[in-house]
KEKE-3310 file (N, C-alpha, C; in steps of 0.2 Angstrom, whole numbers, plus 5000, padded with zeros to 4 digits):
npx = (5348:5347:5335:5327:5328:5323:5310:5306:5307:5297:5286:5286:5284:5271:5264:5265:5259:5246:5242:5242:5233:5222:5217:5209:5196:5182:5165:5152:5136:5119:5108:5098:5084:5083:5073:5062:5064:5051:5042:5039:5048:5059:5057:5056:5069:5076:5070:5075:5088:5089:5084:5095:5106:5101:5095:5083:5076:5084:5096:5113:5126:5126:5133:5130:5122:5220:5212:5197:5184:5169:5156:5144:5126:5115:5102:5090:5099:5099:5102:5116:5121:5128:5134:5135:5139:5133:5137:5139:5135:5137:5124:5116:5116:5110:5117:5117:5130:5136:5143:5139:5134:5137:5134:5131:5118:5105:5089:5080:5076:5066:5057:5040:5026:5019:5029:5033:5044:5054:5049:5051:5064:5080:5082:5091:5095:5098:5099:5103:5116:5132:5142:5136:5135:5126:5122:5114:5111:5100:5096:5093:5090:5086:5075:5068:5054:5052:5058:5071:5073:5080:5089:5106:5120:5134:5144:5151:5156:5157:5164:5167:5182:5186:5185:5178:5179:5169:5160:5151:5134:5117:5102:5088:5071:5060:5055:5054:5039:5036:5049:5060:5054:5053:5067:5082:5091:5094:5099:5110:5128:5137:5150:5156:5165:5168:5164:5151:5143:5129:5129:5142:5148:5160:5164:5162:5173:5183:5185:5190:5202:5208:5209:5219:5215:5216:5229:5231:5223:5211:5197:5188:5177:5169:5157:5144:5135:5123:5108:5104:5115:5122:5131:5134:5145:5159:5166:5180:5190:5204:5212:5216:5210:5218:5215:5202:5201:5207:5222:5229:5224:5217:5220:5213:5213:5203:5191:5184:5184:5172:5159:5163:5170:5176:5186:5179:5184:5178:5163:5158:5148:5144:5156:5155:5159:5151:5152:5163:5175:5168:5162:5161:5153:5156:5145:5139:5127:5117:5108:5109:5113:5116:5113:5118:5106:5108:5116:5108:5097:5103:5109:5098:5090:5098:5099:5086:5076:5059:5051:5043:5030:5036:5049:5057:5064:5059:5065:5067:5065:5069:5079:5090:5103:5108:5111:5123:5140:5143:5156:5165:5178:5191:5204:5212:5210:5199:5183:5171:5154:5142:5127:5119:5124:5119:5105:5090:5079:5062:5047:5032:5017:5006:5011:5019:5035:5047:5059:5071:5080:5095:5100:5097:5089:5098:5097:5108:5125:5134:5139:5132:5139:5133:5129:5128:5139:5150:5148:5154:5167:5180:5182:5192:5193:5202:5206:5216:5225:5216:5210:5203:5201:5200:5197:5195:5183:5185)
npy = (4607:4593:4591:4598:4591:4579:4582:4586:4573:4566:4573:4571:4557:4556:4562:4554:4542:4547:4549:4536:4530:4537:4530:4521:4525:4524:4523:4524:4514:4516:4505:4492:4483:4465:4457:4447:4446:4449:4440:4448:4458:4452:4449:4462:4466:4458:4464:4477:4474:4469:4480:4489:4484:4484:4473:4467:4465:4455:4461:4465:4471:4488:4505:4519:4535:4548:4539:4532:4524:4516:4511:4498:4496:4482:4476:4465:4457:4462:4475:4486:4500:4516:4531:4548:4565:4580:4596:4613:4619:4601:4590:4576:4559:4543:4531:4520:4510:4507:4496:4493:4504:4522:4535:4548:4552:4561:4563:4578:4594:4600:4591:4585:4584:4572:4563:4550:4542:4552:4560:4551:4551:4559:4575:4585:4601:4614:4628:4629:4627:4634:4631:4626:4625:4629:4618:4617:4607:4594:4578:4560:4543:4527:4515:4500:4502:4515:4531:4540:4557:4573:4588:4593:4597:4605:4602:4601:4585:4574:4560:4551:4557:4562:4574:4579:4590:4601:4591:4584:4580:4572:4579:4573:4575:4568:4552:4534:4526:4515:4511:4516:4519:4511:4509:4508:4517:4534:4538:4535:4530:4529:4517:4513:4515:4530:4528:4522:4531:4542:4555:4556:4560:4563:4550:4549:4542:4543:4556:4557:4551:4560:4571:4568:4562:4549:4537:4526:4521:4513:4504:4494:4480:4473:4462:4458:4444:4441:4445:4449:4455:4469:4477:4480:4477:4483:4497:4501:4515:4518:4507:4491:4480:4469:4462:4458:4447:4431:4423:4427:4440:4436:4443:4449:4455:4469:4467:4478:4495:4500:4494:4483:4472:4456:4442:4425:4410:4397:4387:4376:4364:4354:4347:4345:4352:4365:4376:4386:4399:4412:4429:4440:4452:4461:4466:4476:4482:4473:4458:4446:4432:4432:4423:4417:4411:4397:4392:4396:4388:4375:4375:4377:4367:4356:4358:4354:4363:4370:4377:4393:4404:4417:4417:4412:4400:4388:4380:4366:4368:4360:4352:4359:4358:4347:4351:4354:4361:4376:4382:4395:4398:4409:4418:4406:4401:4394:4398:4395:4392:4388:4379:4387:4399:4402:4400:4408:4414:4418:4428:4421:4426:4421:4422:4411:4403:4402:4395:4401:4400:4409:4411:4419:4423:4430:4437:4437:4434:4434:4434:4441:4444:4446:4452:4440:4433:4442:4443:4432:4433:4444:4459:4468:4483:4489:4503:4510:4501:4495:4482:4468:4460:4445:4437:4425:4430:4435)
npz = (4445:4443:4450:4441:4429:4434:4436:4423:4417:4424:4420:4407:4407:4413:4403:4393:4398:4400:4387:4382:4390:4385:4375:4379:4384:4394:4392:4403:4402:4401:4411:4403:4405:4401:4388:4379:4361:4349:4337:4326:4327:4324:4310:4306:4307:4298:4286:4286:4285:4271:4264:4267:4259:4247:4240:4240:4228:4222:4218:4215:4227:4228:4226:4237:4232:4348:4354:4359:4369:4367:4376:4375:4373:4374:4366:4365:4359:4346:4344:4346:4355:4359:4367:4360:4358:4351:4345:4354:4368:4371:4365:4370:4363:4360:4351:4336:4331:4316:4305:4292:4285:4281:4285:4296:4306:4315:4324:4321:4329:4322:4317:4315:4326:4323:4319:4326:4329:4330:4340:4351:4355:4359:4351:4339:4341:4332:4334:4347:4348:4348:4339:4327:4310:4295:4281:4270:4260:4255:4262:4260:4265:4260:4267:4272:4275:4270:4267:4276:4279:4277:4282:4279:4290:4299:4313:4330:4335:4349:4356:4370:4375:4363:4351:4337:4325:4314:4308:4295:4295:4296:4299:4303:4298:4293:4297:4293:4295:4307:4310:4318:4330:4342:4345:4354:4351:4345:4333:4319:4318:4305:4300:4289:4273:4264:4251:4251:4257:4258:4246:4247:4259:4271:4282:4300:4307:4298:4298:4311:4309:4300:4307:4316:4329:4333:4337:4329:4314:4317:4322:4334:4339:4353:4357:4368:4370:4377:4382:4395:4400:4409:4403:4386:4379:4370:4360:4353:4349:4339:4340:4346:4360:4368:4379:4377:4368:4363:4359:4343:4331:4316:4301:4285:4269:4263:4250:4243:4247:4253:4259:4273:4266:4262:4258:4259:4263:4264:4269:4282:4288:4301:4298:4284:4269:4262:4254:4244:4242:4243:4246:4260:4271:4285:4297:4309:4311:4310:4317:4311:4301:4285:4270:4254:4241:4238:4249:4260:4258:4259:4272:4281:4279:4282:4296:4300:4299:4298:4285:4283:4277:4277:4274:4285:4296:4306:4321:4332:4348:4358:4353:4351:4356:4350:4337:4323:4323:4314:4303:4298:4286:4286:4280:4280:4293:4305:4310:4321:4324:4337:4340:4350:4347:4334:4334:4337:4350:4351:4355:4350:4341:4349:4361:4365:4366:4353:4342:4330:4315:4313:4301:4287:4271:4258:4243:4234:4229:4241:4258:4273:4289:4304:4320:4327:4323:4325:4339:4344:4339:4342:4333:4322:4314:4302:4296:4290:4284:4276:4279:4288:4304:4314:4330:4343:4355:4371)
capx = (5348:5345:5328:5323:5328:5318:5303:5304:5306:5291:5281:5285:5281:5264:5260:5264:5254:5239:5240:5241:5226:5217:5215:5204:5191:5176:5159:5147:5130:5113:5105:5091:5082:5082:5066:5063:5062:5045:5043:5038:5054:5064:5055:5058:5077:5077:5068:5079:5094:5088:5084:5101:5110:5097:5095:5076:5074:5088:5101:5120:5127:5127:5135:5125:5125:5223:5207:5191:5180:5161:5153:5138:5120:5113:5095:5087:5104:5097:5105:5121:5121:5132:5133:5139:5136:5134:5135:5142:5137:5135:5118:5118:5112:5112:5117:5118:5136:5134:5148:5136:5133:5143:5132:5129:5112:5101:5083:5080:5070:5061:5052:5033:5023:5017:5034:5034:5051:5058:5047:5053:5071:5083:5082:5096:5092:5104:5099:5106:5123:5136:5146:5132:5135:5121:5125:5109:5109:5095:5098:5088:5092:5081:5075:5063:5047:5051:5064:5073:5076:5080:5094:5113:5123:5140:5144:5156:5154:5161:5164:5172:5186:5188:5181:5178:5177:5166:5158:5144:5129:5110:5096:5082:5065:5055:5058:5049:5034:5038:5056:5064:5050:5055:5074:5086:5095:5091:5101:5115:5134:5140:5157:5158:5169:5165:5161:5144:5139:5125:5132:5149:5150:5165:5161:5165:5179:5188:5187:5194:5209:5211:5211:5224:5213:5218:5235:5230:5216:5208:5192:5187:5171:5168:5150:5142:5129:5118:5103:5103:5121:5121:5135:5133:5151:5164:5168:5186:5192:5211:5216:5212:5211:5221:5212:5196:5201:5212:5226:5230:5219:5218:5218:5212:5212:5196:5190:5182:5184:5165:5157:5168:5169:5182:5185:5177:5187:5173:5159:5157:5142:5145:5161:5154:5160:5145:5153:5170:5177:5163:5163:5157:5153:5155:5140:5137:5120:5112:5110:5108:5118:5112:5117:5116:5101:5110:5118:5102:5093:5106:5110:5092:5088:5102:5097:5080:5071:5053:5051:5037:5029:5040:5057:5060:5065:5057:5069:5064:5069:5071:5084:5095:5110:5110:5113:5130:5143:5145:5162:5167:5185:5193:5211:5214:5208:5192:5179:5165:5148:5139:5120:5117:5125:5115:5098:5087:5072:5057:5040:5027:5011:5001:5014:5023:5042:5049:5066:5072:5087:5098:5102:5091:5090:5101:5096:5114:5131:5138:5136:5132:5140:5131:5132:5129:5146:5154:5148:5159:5174:5182:5183:5196:5192:5208:5204:5223:5228:5211:5209:5199:5204:5195:5200:5189:5181:5187)
capy = (4604:4586:4591:4600:4585:4574:4585:4585:4566:4564:4576:4567:4550:4557:4564:4547:4538:4550:4548:4529:4529:4540:4525:4516:4529:4520:4527:4520:4514:4515:4498:4491:4476:4460:4454:4443:4449:4446:4437:4454:4462:4448:4450:4469:4466:4455:4468:4482:4472:4468:4486:4492:4481:4485:4467:4465:4462:4451:4464:4464:4477:4495:4510:4524:4542:4542:4534:4532:4518:4517:4505:4497:4493:4476:4476:4459:4455:4465:4482:4488:4507:4520:4538:4553:4572:4585:4603:4616:4613:4595:4587:4569:4555:4536:4529:4513:4511:4502:4496:4492:4511:4526:4541:4550:4556:4561:4567:4585:4597:4602:4586:4586:4580:4566:4559:4546:4540:4558:4562:4546:4551:4566:4579:4590:4608:4618:4635:4629:4625:4639:4628:4624:4628:4626:4616:4618:4602:4589:4571:4555:4537:4523:4510:4495:4505:4522:4535:4545:4562:4580:4592:4592:4602:4604:4604:4597:4578:4572:4553:4551:4563:4564:4580:4580:4597:4602:4585:4585:4575:4573:4581:4569:4578:4563:4545:4530:4522:4513:4508:4518:4521:4508:4507:4511:4522:4539:4539:4530:4532:4524:4516:4511:4520:4536:4526:4520:4536:4546:4562:4555:4563:4560:4547:4551:4539:4546:4563:4556:4550:4565:4576:4565:4561:4543:4535:4521:4522:4506:4503:4487:4479:4467:4462:4453:4441:4439:4450:4451:4459:4476:4480:4476:4477:4489:4499:4505:4519:4519:4501:4485:4478:4462:4458:4456:4441:4426:4421:4433:4442:4434:4448:4447:4462:4470:4467:4484:4499:4503:4490:4480:4466:4452:4435:4420:4404:4392:4386:4369:4362:4347:4343:4345:4359:4367:4382:4389:4405:4417:4435:4442:4458:4461:4472:4477:4484:4468:4453:4440:4429:4432:4418:4417:4406:4390:4390:4397:4382:4369:4375:4377:4360:4351:4360:4351:4368:4370:4384:4397:4409:4423:4415:4410:4393:4386:4375:4362:4371:4355:4349:4364:4356:4342:4353:4354:4367:4379:4385:4400:4398:4415:4418:4400:4399:4391:4402:4391:4395:4383:4380:4392:4405:4404:4399:4414:4413:4424:4427:4421:4430:4419:4422:4405:4404:4398:4395:4403:4400:4415:4411:4422:4423:4436:4436:4439:4429:4436:4433:4446:4442:4451:4451:4433:4431:4447:4442:4427:4434:4451:4461:4474:4486:4492:4508:4513:4496:4492:4475:4466:4455:4442:4432:4422:4435:4433)
capz = (4439:4444:4451:4435:4425:4437:4435:4416:4416:4427:4416:4400:4408:4414:4397:4389:4402:4399:4380:4381:4393:4381:4370:4383:4388:4394:4394:4406:4398:4405:4411:4400:4406:4396:4387:4373:4355:4346:4330:4322:4328:4320:4303:4304:4307:4291:4281:4286:4282:4264:4261:4267:4254:4241:4237:4241:4222:4220:4215:4219:4231:4224:4231:4238:4232:4351:4355:4364:4370:4367:4379:4371:4375:4371:4367:4362:4354:4340:4343:4351:4355:4364:4367:4358:4359:4345:4347:4359:4372:4368:4365:4370:4359:4360:4343:4334:4327:4311:4300:4286:4282:4282:4286:4303:4307:4322:4323:4321:4333:4317:4315:4317:4331:4320:4318:4333:4330:4332:4347:4356:4356:4359:4345:4339:4341:4329:4337:4354:4347:4345:4333:4321:4303:4291:4275:4265:4256:4258:4261:4261:4265:4259:4272:4270:4275:4268:4266:4281:4275:4281:4279:4282:4294:4302:4320:4333:4338:4354:4358:4375:4375:4356:4349:4330:4322:4308:4305:4292:4297:4294:4304:4301:4299:4292:4298:4290:4298:4314:4310:4323:4335:4348:4346:4360:4348:4341:4326:4317:4316:4300:4301:4283:4270:4260:4244:4251:4260:4254:4244:4248:4265:4275:4288:4306:4309:4293:4301:4317:4307:4297:4312:4321:4335:4335:4335:4324:4311:4318:4328:4335:4342:4357:4358:4373:4366:4382:4383:4402:4402:4410:4398:4380:4375:4369:4354:4354:4343:4339:4341:4349:4367:4368:4385:4375:4364:4365:4353:4339:4326:4309:4296:4278:4265:4260:4243:4241:4253:4254:4264:4276:4262:4263:4255:4263:4260:4264:4275:4283:4292:4303:4295:4277:4265:4258:4250:4244:4238:4243:4249:4266:4274:4293:4298:4316:4311:4310:4321:4307:4296:4278:4266:4247:4241:4239:4256:4264:4258:4262:4279:4285:4278:4286:4303:4301:4300:4295:4282:4284:4271:4278:4273:4291:4297:4313:4324:4338:4354:4363:4350:4349:4358:4345:4330:4322:4322:4307:4303:4292:4285:4284:4280:4282:4300:4306:4315:4322:4328:4340:4340:4354:4344:4328:4335:4341:4353:4350:4357:4345:4341:4354:4368:4366:4364:4347:4340:4323:4313:4312:4294:4283:4264:4254:4236:4231:4230:4246:4265:4278:4295:4309:4327:4329:4322:4329:4346:4346:4337:4342:4326:4321:4307:4301:4290:4287:4280:4272:4281:4294:4308:4319:4335:4348:4360:4378)
cpx = (5345:5337:5324:5323:5323:5311:5301:5303:5299:5285:5280:5282:5273:5260:5260:5259:5247:5237:5238:5234:5221:5214:5210:5199:5185:5170:5154:5140:5124:5111:5099:5090:5081:5075:5067:5060:5055:5047:5043:5044:5060:5063:5057:5066:5079:5075:5072:5086:5094:5088:5091:5106:5107:5097:5088:5073:5079:5094:5108:5120:5128:5129:5130:5128:5126:5219:5202:5187:5173:5159:5146:5132:5119:5106:5092:5092:5103:5101:5110:5122:5126:5131:5138:5136:5137:5132:5139:5137:5134:5128:5118:5113:5114:5111:5119:5125:5136:5140:5145:5133:5138:5141:5130:5123:5108:5094:5084:5074:5065:5056:5045:5031:5021:5022:5036:5041:5056:5056:5049:5060:5073:5083:5088:5093:5098:5104:5102:5113:5127:5141:5143:5134:5131:5125:5120:5107:5104:5098:5093:5092:5086:5081:5069:5056:5047:5058:5065:5076:5076:5086:5101:5115:5130:5140:5150:5153:5159:5159:5169:5176:5188:5183:5183:5175:5174:5164:5151:5140:5122:5106:5090:5075:5059:5058:5052:5045:5036:5045:5060:5060:5052:5062:5077:5091:5091:5093:5107:5122:5137:5147:5160:5163:5165:5161:5154:5140:5135:5129:5139:5152:5155:5163:5165:5172:5185:5190:5191:5202:5212:5213:5216:5222:5214:5225:5235:5223:5213:5203:5190:5180:5172:5161:5148:5135:5124:5114:5102:5109:5119:5125:5135:5140:5155:5166:5174:5189:5200:5215:5212:5214:5212:5218:5205:5195:5207:5216:5228:5225:5222:5215:5217:5211:5205:5196:5188:5182:5178:5162:5163:5168:5176:5181:5184:5179:5182:5169:5158:5151:5143:5150:5161:5155:5154:5146:5160:5170:5171:5166:5159:5158:5152:5150:5137:5130:5115:5113:5110:5114:5114:5116:5114:5110:5103:5112:5113:5098:5096:5107:5104:5089:5091:5101:5090:5075:5065:5052:5044:5036:5033:5047:5060:5060:5064:5062:5065:5068:5072:5077:5090:5102:5113:5112:5120:5133:5144:5151:5163:5175:5187:5201:5215:5213:5201:5189:5172:5160:5144:5131:5117:5119:5120:5107:5095:5080:5068:5051:5035:5021:5006:5005:5019:5030:5044:5056:5067:5079:5089:5100:5096:5094:5093:5101:5102:5120:5136:5135:5137:5133:5139:5133:5132:5136:5151:5154:5152:5166:5175:5184:5186:5195:5197:5208:5211:5226:5223:5211:5205:5201:5199:5199:5194:5189:5183:5180)
cpy = (4597:4586:4593:4594:4580:4576:4584:4578:4564:4567:4572:4560:4551:4558:4558:4543:4541:4549:4541:4527:4532:4535:4520:4520:4526:4524:4523:4520:4513:4507:4498:4484:4472:4458:4451:4446:4445:4444:4443:4458:4458:4449:4457:4470:4464:4460:4474:4480:4471:4475:4490:4490:4481:4478:4464:4462:4458:4454:4463:4471:4483:4500:4515:4531:4545:4538:4535:4526:4519:4510:4504:4494:4487:4475:4470:4456:4457:4472:4484:4496:4510:4527:4542:4560:4576:4592:4606:4621:4607:4593:4580:4565:4548:4534:4522:4514:4505:4502:4494:4498:4516:4534:4542:4554:4555:4564:4574:4588:4600:4597:4587:4582:4573:4561:4556:4544:4546:4560:4557:4547:4558:4569:4584:4597:4613:4625:4635:4627:4631:4637:4626:4628:4625:4624:4617:4613:4597:4582:4566:4548:4532:4517:4505:4498:4512:4525:4540:4551:4569:4584:4591:4598:4600:4606:4599:4591:4576:4564:4552:4557:4565:4569:4581:4586:4597:4596:4586:4579:4577:4574:4578:4573:4573:4556:4540:4526:4521:4510:4510:4520:4518:4506:4511:4516:4528:4540:4534:4533:4527:4523:4513:4516:4525:4533:4524:4525:4540:4553:4562:4559:4560:4557:4550:4549:4542:4553:4562:4555:4556:4571:4574:4564:4554:4541:4530:4522:4515:4507:4496:4486:4472:4467:4456:4450:4438:4445:4453:4455:4466:4480:4476:4475:4483:4490:4503:4508:4520:4513:4495:4484:4471:4458:4456:4450:4437:4425:4428:4434:4439:4440:4446:4454:4463:4469:4474:4489:4503:4500:4486:4472:4462:4445:4430:4413:4398:4392:4379:4369:4355:4343:4343:4352:4360:4373:4384:4395:4410:4424:4436:4449:4458:4467:4471:4480:4479:4462:4446:4438:4428:4428:4419:4411:4399:4388:4391:4390:4375:4369:4374:4370:4355:4352:4357:4357:4367:4377:4387:4401:4415:4422:4414:4402:4392:4380:4372:4365:4366:4351:4353:4361:4350:4344:4354:4361:4369:4383:4389:4400:4405:4416:4412:4397:4398:4395:4398:4394:4388:4384:4386:4399:4407:4402:4405:4412:4419:4422:4427:4425:4428:4419:4416:4407:4399:4399:4396:4402:4407:4416:4413:4423:4430:4434:4439:4434:4432:4435:4440:4443:4447:4450:4444:4430:4435:4446:4437:4428:4442:4453:4468:4477:4491:4497:4509:4508:4492:4484:4474:4460:4452:4437:4430:4428:4431:4432)
cpz = (4439:4445:4445:4430:4427:4435:4428:4414:4418:4423:4410:4401:4409:4408:4393:4392:4400:4392:4379:4384:4389:4376:4373:4387:4388:4396:4397:4402:4403:4405:4407:4401:4400:4394:4380:4366:4352:4339:4325:4322:4324:4313:4301:4303:4300:4286:4280:4283:4274:4261:4261:4262:4247:4237:4238:4234:4219:4216:4219:4223:4226:4229:4231:4238:4239:4354:4360:4364:4370:4370:4376:4374:4371:4372:4362:4358:4347:4339:4348:4350:4360:4363:4364:4360:4353:4347:4352:4362:4369:4370:4365:4366:4360:4353:4342:4329:4322:4305:4293:4283:4284:4284:4294:4303:4313:4320:4324:4325:4328:4315:4318:4322:4329:4319:4325:4334:4333:4339:4353:4358:4357:4352:4345:4337:4338:4332:4344:4354:4344:4339:4327:4315:4298:4284:4269:4260:4259:4257:4262:4261:4265:4264:4269:4270:4273:4268:4272:4277:4280:4278:4282:4286:4296:4309:4323:4336:4343:4356:4364:4375:4368:4354:4341:4328:4315:4304:4302:4294:4295:4300:4301:4303:4298:4293:4296:4295:4305:4315:4316:4329:4342:4349:4352:4357:4344:4334:4325:4316:4311:4300:4294:4279:4266:4254:4245:4255:4255:4253:4246:4254:4269:4281:4294:4308:4304:4296:4307:4315:4304:4302:4317:4328:4338:4333:4329:4321:4311:4323:4328:4340:4346:4359:4363:4370:4372:4384:4390:4404:4403:4405:4392:4376:4375:4362:4355:4348:4344:4340:4343:4356:4367:4374:4383:4370:4366:4358:4349:4334:4319:4304:4289:4275:4263:4252:4240:4248:4252:4260:4267:4273:4261:4260:4260:4260:4259:4270:4276:4288:4294:4300:4287:4274:4261:4253:4250:4240:4237:4246:4255:4268:4281:4294:4306:4317:4311:4315:4318:4304:4289:4273:4259:4246:4242:4246:4261:4264:4261:4269:4283:4284:4282:4294:4305:4302:4296:4292:4283:4278:4272:4278:4280:4292:4305:4315:4330:4344:4358:4360:4348:4350:4353:4338:4329:4322:4315:4308:4297:4292:4282:4285:4282:4289:4300:4312:4316:4326:4331:4339:4344:4351:4338:4328:4339:4344:4352:4353:4351:4346:4347:4361:4369:4364:4358:4346:4332:4322:4311:4305:4290:4275:4261:4247:4232:4232:4235:4253:4269:4285:4300:4316:4330:4328:4326:4336:4348:4344:4337:4335:4326:4314:4306:4295:4286:4283:4276:4273:4287:4298:4313:4324:4340:4353:4367:4382)
residu = (UNK:UNK:UNK:UNK:UNK:UNK:UNK:UNK:UNK:UNK:UNK:UNK:UNK:UNK:UNK:UNK:UNK:UNK:UNK:UNK:UNK:UNK:UNK:UNK:UNK:UNK:UNK:UNK:UNK:UNK:UNK:UNK:UNK:UNK:UNK:UNK:UNK:UNK:UNK:UNK:UNK:UNK:UNK:UNK:UNK:UNK:UNK:UNK:UNK:UNK:UNK:UNK:UNK:UNK:UNK:UNK:UNK:UNK:UNK:UNK:UNK:UNK:UNK:UNK:UNK:UNK:UNK:UNK:UNK:UNK:UNK:UNK:UNK:UNK:UNK:UNK:UNK:UNK:UNK:UNK:UNK:UNK:UNK:UNK:UNK:UNK:UNK:UNK:UNK:UNK:UNK:UNK:UNK:UNK:UNK:UNK:UNK:UNK:UNK:UNK:UNK:UNK:UNK:UNK:UNK:UNK:UNK:UNK:UNK:UNK:UNK:UNK:UNK:UNK:UNK:UNK:UNK:UNK:UNK:UNK:UNK:UNK:UNK:UNK:UNK:UNK:UNK:UNK:UNK:UNK:UNK:UNK:UNK:UNK:UNK:UNK:UNK:UNK:UNK:UNK:UNK:UNK:UNK:UNK:UNK:UNK:UNK:UNK:UNK:UNK:UNK:UNK:UNK:UNK:UNK:UNK:UNK:UNK:UNK:UNK:UNK:UNK:UNK:UNK:UNK:UNK:UNK:UNK:UNK:UNK:UNK:UNK:UNK:UNK:UNK:UNK:UNK:UNK:UNK:UNK:UNK:UNK:UNK:UNK:UNK:UNK:UNK:UNK:UNK:UNK:UNK:UNK:UNK:UNK:UNK:UNK:UNK:UNK:UNK:UNK:UNK:UNK:UNK:UNK:UNK:UNK:UNK:UNK:UNK:UNK:UNK:UNK:UNK:UNK:UNK:UNK:UNK:UNK:UNK:UNK:UNK:UNK:UNK:UNK:UNK:UNK:UNK:UNK:UNK:UNK:UNK:UNK:UNK:UNK:UNK:UNK:UNK:UNK:UNK:UNK:UNK:UNK:UNK:UNK:UNK:UNK:UNK:UNK:UNK:UNK:UNK:UNK:UNK:UNK:UNK:UNK:UNK:UNK:UNK:UNK:UNK:UNK:UNK:UNK:UNK:UNK:UNK:UNK:UNK:UNK:UNK:UNK:UNK:UNK:UNK:UNK:UNK:UNK:UNK:UNK:UNK:UNK:UNK:UNK:UNK:UNK:UNK:UNK:UNK:UNK:UNK:UNK:UNK:UNK:UNK:UNK:UNK:UNK:UNK:UNK:UNK:UNK:UNK:UNK:UNK:UNK:UNK:UNK:UNK:UNK:UNK:UNK:UNK:UNK:UNK:UNK:UNK:UNK:UNK:UNK:UNK:UNK:UNK:UNK:UNK:UNK:UNK:UNK:UNK:UNK:UNK:UNK:UNK:UNK:UNK:UNK:UNK:UNK:UNK:UNK:UNK:UNK:UNK:UNK:UNK:UNK:UNK:UNK:UNK:UNK:UNK:UNK:UNK:UNK:UNK:UNK:UNK:UNK:UNK:UNK:UNK:UNK:UNK:UNK:UNK:UNK:UNK:UNK:UNK:UNK:UNK:UNK:UNK:UNK:UNK:UNK:UNK:UNK:UNK:UNK:UNK:UNK:UNK:UNK:UNK:UNK:UNK:UNK:UNK:UNK:UNK:UNK:UNK:UNK)
# end
């Protein structure tokens, strides 16, 4: 009897250990050599950002019709991506995990030979999956250079050891221009809320929560901001990793459960308050810091930037270390960025190296805090409590 009790106790302990360890499933990432972003790529990143939020014409935000860890690639400090698989057996895809959108899509095997973006990446073959279920509906997502479109389907989606059943996703047949040709990701996993998803399709993480695949309905990002890093960071589904940040997380409630939109108490530059009572959106799908017109002009002027005809500000590369700290005040706490955080180096058209301000213009009265900010501050996206938290990254 004592032996049986001991065996049962050991089995229970092992089961508990396995479940707790399941929250930290680490997926190894392929190495991608570092190289400098071109000025053209920086401009493309800005165009994509403006199109995503539908503010190219000065409009406000409008809505659109127990754990696993994703290790993330870092390409140019512009894109962070990790692997998933779709279907039975699983078909692998390297994906951009984007908190600024809410749809899941991958290229379709039905795309034409003229679709270079599709041909350059893995494509989903529905006929090769025994768990594929046709949906029949068409979908389209607008981007700065055109519209990505195709058909919807249902299938099994696996991330690490998490298996999501009957997930609706897009099979992209048409992809716009050169937008996705040279990316290190094949498609996008939107991590926003259903309110901003095309056709109000249930996002992947909501499916994880509904299917009780995670103990806590929380995911968190740890991004490395060095383009030469072999590992780009970590996306954790089901909670937070306290070894990846210092101190405690500062949580603030969301304003709307659509984008990850929260109150921003104020912004300081060199000790001077330049703005109060704004709103901000945390967006892992962009590298930039998008500012409203007033703050955009003030900040770049105080940095001594030279404006260009493309809404860029050139900075003196030899003076970077003399630039001031910029502080975002969130939940009463101060989150500072140093010059090396918000100055981006790029290869000019003539091959020379230039320095650009990461502060770009957003023709709206809110901020977008991209990877420039999230790379410095570990970010917890708490779906269950409709809140977001920040702490200094370790």
